[in-house]
N, C-alpha and C positions, 0 to 999 in steps of 0.2 A: 683627218689630214693625210690623205693618200694621193699620190700623183703617179700616173703611168709613165710619164716621160720627164723625169726630173731635170735632165741636162737640157732638153729642148725648152722646157719651161723656164729654166734659169736664164737661158739666152734671151727669151722673150721678155722677161720682167726684170732683168738685172744687167745693166750695161755700165761698165766702169768708165768714168770720165777722168783721165789722168791729169788734165789741166787744172781741175778744181779738187782733185783727190777725193772724189765721192761718186756714188752711183748717179747716172743720169736720171732725171725726173721721169716718173711714170705718169702719163697724163691721158686724158680722153677716155675712150671706151674701155681700154685695158684696165685702167684703175677703177672705173665705176663698176665694171663687170665683176671685179673681185671684192669690192667694198660692200656692195649691197647684200650678198649672202652672209657677210660677217656681222650684220647688224645685231644679231642676238648676243655676240660677244661683247659689244659695246653696252648692251643692256645689263649683262652680267657685271661688267666693270662698274657701271653706275651703282648696282646693288652693293658691291663690295665697298665702294667709297661711302655710300650712305650709311651702311652699317658701322663703318669705322669712324665716321665724322665726330661723334661724341668723344671718343678716346683721343683722336687727333687734336681737337680743339683744347681739351683739358690739358694735355701734355704740352701743347704749344704755348699756352699761357704760363705754365710753370717754367718751361725752359726759357721763355722770353726774359725772365728776370736775370738771366745770366748773360744776356746779349752785351757784348763789349766789356764784360767784367771777368772773363775767364783768364787764367794765367796762360797767355799765348806767347809761345816762343817761335820766332821765325827761323827755325833750324830744320833743314830737310824738307821744306815746304814750298820752295820757289822752283817750280818745275817747268819743263819745256817739252813739247811733243815734236816728233819728227817721223818721217817715213824713211825707208831705205832708198837713198839716191845714188846715182852712179859715182859721184865724188863724195862718198860717205866719210872719207878721211877728213875732208874739209868741214863736214858737219861736226865731227869730233873736235876739231881745232876751234871752231867758232863757239861751240857749247862751253868748252873749257875756258875760253877767253871771256865769255859772258859771266861766268861764275855761277851758273845755275846749279841748284843743289840736287836735282834729280831729273831723270828723263823718262819719257814714255815713247815707246817704239811701236808703231802699228805693224801688225803681221797679218796680211790677208790670207784667207784659206786657199785662194787660188794661186798663192805665191809660195807655198810650202816647199816646192822643189828647189827653192833658193835658200833653204833654212840655214845652210852653212854660211852664206853671206850675211844673214841676219846675226848669226852667232858671232862672226868676226866684228861686225859693227857694234854690237852690244859690248863685246869684250874691249873694244877700243874706247868706248865711253867709260866703262868701269875702270880701265887702266888709268884714266884721267880723273878718277875720284868722283865719277857721276854714276850713282846706282840707277838701275833701269827697271821699269815694269813694262809689260807687253799688253797691248790691246789687240785682241784677236777679232778680225773683221770677218763677218759671215756674209754669204750671198744666199740666193734662193736655194741653190742646190744643197747647202748645208742644212736647210730645213727639210727639204723634200727627200733627201737621200741620207738618212741617219748613218749608214756605214761610212759614207764620205766624210761627214762631220767627225765621226769617231777617229778615222784614220788621220785626219788633219790634226786633231788634238793630240793624239799619240805622238805624231811626228814632232810637234812643237814642244810638248812637255818633255819627251825623252831627249831631244836634241839640246834643249836649253836648261835642263834640270840643274846644271852646275853654275848657271849664269843668272837665271831669273826665277824669282819665287812668286811674284804677283802677276796675275793674268786677269784682265778684264774680259768678261764674257757677254756677248750680245750687244754689239755696238749700235747705238741709236735705233733700237728695234721698234720704237714707236713711230718710225717713218717707213711707209710702204716701200719706198725705193731701196731700203736696206735689206729687203728680202724676207722680213718677218711680218706676217699679216695679222696675227692674233697674239694675245698674251699667252695663250696655251702653247703656241709654237715656241715662244721665248722660254717658257718654263721647261719645255722638252730639251732645248739647247743647253740650259744650265744643268738639268738633271743628268744629261749625258756627260757633261764636264765633271760632275761629281763622280760618276762611275769611272771615267778614265783616270781621274786623279787617284782613286783607290785609297791606298794607305800611305801615299806619298805626302806626309804632313808638311813637307817643305814647300809644296805647291799650294798657293793661297789664291782663292778666287775672289774677284771684285765685280760688283754690280750694284744696282740694275742697269746702269749706263743708259738712262733715259735722256734724250736730247731735248733741250729747251725747258722752260718752266711748265712742264705738264705733270704736275704732282700727282694727278689721279692715276697715271701709269706707275709711278713709284708705289702708291698705295696698293694698286692691283697686284703688283709683283710681290710685295713684301707682306701684305696683310690678307692674302688669299688663304683661307683656312684649308682649302682642298689640297693646295700645293704650297707648302710653306718653304720659301727659299731662304737660305742662310748664307751670308757672304762673310769673308774674313775682313773685307773693307767695303764700305758703301761708296757709290760713285754717281756722278751726274755730269752730263755734258751741258753745263748750264750757260747757254748763250743768252745774252740780253741785248744783242746788237739792234734788234728791231725796235727797241724802246729808246735808243739813243744812248745817253750816259748811263753808267752803272747805277747811279743813284736814282734814276727815274723809276717810276712804279708801274707795275702790271697787276691789275686786280688789287691794288693797294699795297703790293709788296715791292720794296726795293731789293737790291742784291742781298743785303744782309738778312732781310726778313725772308727772302726766298730760301736762302741757305738754312735759316732757322726752321722753316717749315719742312724742308726735305730731311733735315737731321731729326726733327720730331718724329716723322714717319718711320725713319730707320730705327730710332730708339724704342719704338713700340715692340719690335721683334728682335732687337740686337742689344747686347750690353752697351751701356753709355760710353765706354771707352773704345768702341769700335771706330776705327778711322773713317772719316767722311772726306772724300777727295772730289774736287772738280777736275775731271780728266780732259776736258776740252772746252775752249772758248776762244773767241776772237771777234774782230770786226772786219768786214770786207773793205777793200781799198778801191779808189777810183781808177781802175785800170781797164784794159780791154775786156769786152764782154766774153764770158766763157771761162775766165781764170778765177773768178770769185765764187764762193759757195752760194751766194745769192745774186740777184740782179746787180750789175755794175753800178746802176744809178743809185743804189743804196749804200755805196761806198762812202766812207768818211775820209776827210783830208788826212794826209800823212802825219801832220803835227797833232791833230786831234786823236788819231789812232794811238800815238805814243802817250798822250795824256790819259786816255781811257785805259791803256794797259797798266800803268802805275796805279791808277785809282781802283781798278778792278782787284788787283792783287792786294792792295792795302785794305780796301773795304772788306773783302772776303776773309782775310786772315785776322783783321782786328775784330771782326764779329765774334770770334771765338767758336764759331760753329763749323769751320772748315779747317782741315788738317793739312791740306796741300792743294795747290792749283797748278795745272799744266796748261800752258798756252799752246794753241795750235796755229801755225807751227813755226819753226825757226826759219826755214827757207822756202818761199813760195811767192810767185809773182803777184797773185791776187790777194794775199792776206798775210804774208810772212814778214818777219823782222828783217829778212834779207831778200832782195830781188835776185833770184838766180836764173832768170830767163836767159837763154842763149849763153849760159856760163859766165854771166857778168859778176855775180856775187856782190851786188851793191848794198851796202848797209844803209838802212833807213833810220829815221829818227828814233823809232821804237827800239832798235837794237841798242842805241846808246842809253835810252831811258831804262831798258831792262838791266844793262850792265851797272848803271848807277844804283838802281834799286837793290840789286844783289850786294853791291859793295857797301852801301849805306846801312841797309837793314838786316843783312844776313847775320843770323845768330843773336839778334836783339830780342827784347821782350817788351810787350805792350804794358805800359803802366797807367795810361789815361787816355780817354777818348772824349772829344768834344764833337758832338753831332747836332747840327741844326739844319734848318731849311736852306740856309744860304752859304754854309761853309762846313768844312771838315778839318779837324786838327787832331792827329793821333800822336801821342808821345811814346817813344820807345827808349829803352835803356840798353846800351850796348854792353858787350863783355867787359869793356874797360870802365864801365860805370858812368860813361858820359851819356847825357840825354840828348835826343834830337826829336824835333817835331816835324811830321809830314803834314803839310797843310795846303788847301786849295779852296777856291770859291766855287759855288755852284751856279751863281747867276752873274750879276754885274761885278766888276772889280770892287774890292773893299780892302780896308786896312785891318791888320791883325796885330795885336800886341802880345808877344809871348809872355808867359807868366814868370819867366826867369831871364836873366841877362843873356843877350844873344852874342855868341862869339863868332859864328860863321854861318854863311848862307850858301847853300849849294843848289843850283837849279836842276831841273828835271834830268838833263842830259849830262850832268857832271860839271858844268861850268861854275865858276865862282860868282856869287852875287855880292851885293853890298849890304853889310849889317846896318840896321837902324832900329830905333825904338819901336817903330811900327812898320810892318812889312805889307806891301801891297800884294794882295792875292788875286789870282785869276784862275782860270780852269786848269792851268798847268801846275802840277804839284811842285813844291819847293821843300827842301830839307833845311831845317833851322836847328843848328847845333848850339846847345846851351851849356 
């Protein structure tokens, strides 16, 4: 892995798209010309996964017995991601009003000259009771120019050492456009982070930060005997938007079972109490082309987006396999809870859905889960001892009879519903207070 002109090569293979907050896609001959020579790395990845398959399957089946049965507390787990925006004080205000329990702030390596602004932003969030972690975004230069990557890490760690302890390393590295071309390049990024951290035990590293349900990249990073990576917390950018609803399956795995498999892989090399966080997820919205992370035609309606947000959080946390979820992101025209294009700051249905979720379930504990092909019903017990059920239908509307007397019905966005012996369920979650 040597490059004669790292800066020129970075410019050729990494172009930031501010509208969708991600690198522009690398297509055509430029992508093919780099992928073909890397085939031997994919063969090595296959070998690592084949060798580990037996251990993975065995532990997966053992851990599966705990699915939906762990003592799950929704405390410090409802997170929201954001980048540094010009009106970051407004972000702080909206986060506080939402009631989110934690925040993730992206810090790109090409933006470290603004580290004092990031520090002020993070301190603003923490002053409002919202602890923060940082996701360090790499580009191609970070890979091809190790001294540059080292300097960036030193700047971030030293500047934020009093404010942030959790740092995610190697963002979405299984995507060519994010600047990392092989798993060995990712390993080198992480090993450099180890060295820069040194004896600063307050700095904790998070990974492997694989995007989408590509579990074989998780296994390659964590079960590679040549380069064994150890993280203080495990992470995944677990998008499921291309499958539609969170409950839909991919290779036979719905969201809960995807989280189960990823946690299984992590536990083969990490203690069972190592946190596992989903540090990024969302669905695209039907807005103008170029503002969404995927094609605009793949966007879901605004109301459905709000339904999916609540269902994703509840499914992930109720599984017992996930310790925190961060939604990406608070304010963005193409996929955010707030449309901030041209400074409008229009709150979408998902904003109200998220606020209601935080208010209704924050600090509660899962006591029972009803999971079937056509509906979900999760029972939580709040700090005050009161129980409430979060329920929704997966297909056609149906009626659900709560196991206890119903005292109150709260709809997805916080409006009051009408209590009845049987509640009509649809795809929009409702809160049933017993």
